C-alpha positions in Angstrom: 0.0 0.0 0.0 1.4 3.4 -0.9 0.0 7.0 -0.5 0.7 9.4 -3.4 -0.2 13.0 -3.9 -3.1 13.6 -6.3 -3.1 17.4 -6.4 -1.4 17.9 -9.8 1.3 20.4 -10.7 -0.7 23.6 -10.0 -1.8 22.5 -6.5 -0.6 24.5 -3.6 0.7 22.8 -0.4 -2.6 23.6 1.3 -4.8 21.7 -1.1 -2.8 18.5 -1.8 -4.9 15.3 -1.3 -3.6 11.8 -1.1 -4.8 8.5 -2.7 -4.2 5.2 -1.0 -3.2 2.5 -3.5 -3.8 -1.0 -2.4 -2.5 -2.7 -5.5 -6.0 -3.1 -6.9 -6.3 -2.3 -10.6 -10.0 -1.2 -10.4 -10.6 2.4 -11.4 -12.5 4.5 -8.9 -16.2 4.8 -9.4 -17.0 8.3 -10.5 -20.4 10.1 -10.7 -21.1 13.5 -12.1 -23.7 15.4 -10.1 -25.2 18.8 -10.6 -24.6 21.2 -7.6 -25.9 24.8 -7.9 -26.5 24.2 -11.6 -22.9 23.2 -12.1 -21.6 19.7 -12.9 -19.2 18.4 -10.3 -17.5 15.0 -10.5 -17.4 12.9 -7.3 -15.7 9.7 -6.4 -18.2 7.2 -4.8 -16.9 6.2 -1.4 -19.6 4.2 0.5 -17.5 4.2 3.7 -17.0 7.9 3.9 -18.9 9.8 6.5 -18.2 13.3 5.0 -17.6 14.6 1.5 -14.6 16.9 1.1 -14.1 19.3 -1.9 -11.0 21.3 -2.7 -10.8 25.1 -2.6 -11.1 25.5 -6.4 -14.4 23.5 -6.5 -15.7 25.5 -3.5 -15.0 28.8 -5.2 -16.4 27.6 -8.5 -19.6 26.0 -7.2 -20.3 28.1 -4.0 -18.7 31.5 -4.8 -20.8 33.5 -2.4 -21.2 31.0 0.4 -19.2 31.9 3.5 -17.4 29.2 5.4 -18.1 28.7 9.1 -16.0 27.0 11.8 -16.8 23.4 12.6 -15.9 21.1 15.6 -15.7 18.1 13.3 -12.3 16.2 13.5 -11.4 14.3 10.3 -9.3 11.2 10.6 -7.4 9.3 7.9 -8.1 5.7 7.0 -5.5 4.6 9.5 -6.7 6.9 12.3 -4.4 9.8 12.2 -6.0 13.3 12.6 -6.1 15.4 9.5 -4.5 18.7 10.1 -5.9 21.5 7.9 
């Protein structure tokens, strides 16, 4: 199993996400949904309790929606706390 960055060349250090590769050759299941009349592609993850979007998608789909503080603590698959 290996974790590799999936942010791309133009990603800043703040918005890098990681994929966990388990050796499986199955491609991720993707679905395109309409959010605020804009198409957004999501990866289906039936084990996830929250959905996370990057800053670029937030600004594109919800340009006027202010963010508010949350007390939710996110953990990685292996239990480490996600620092953001």
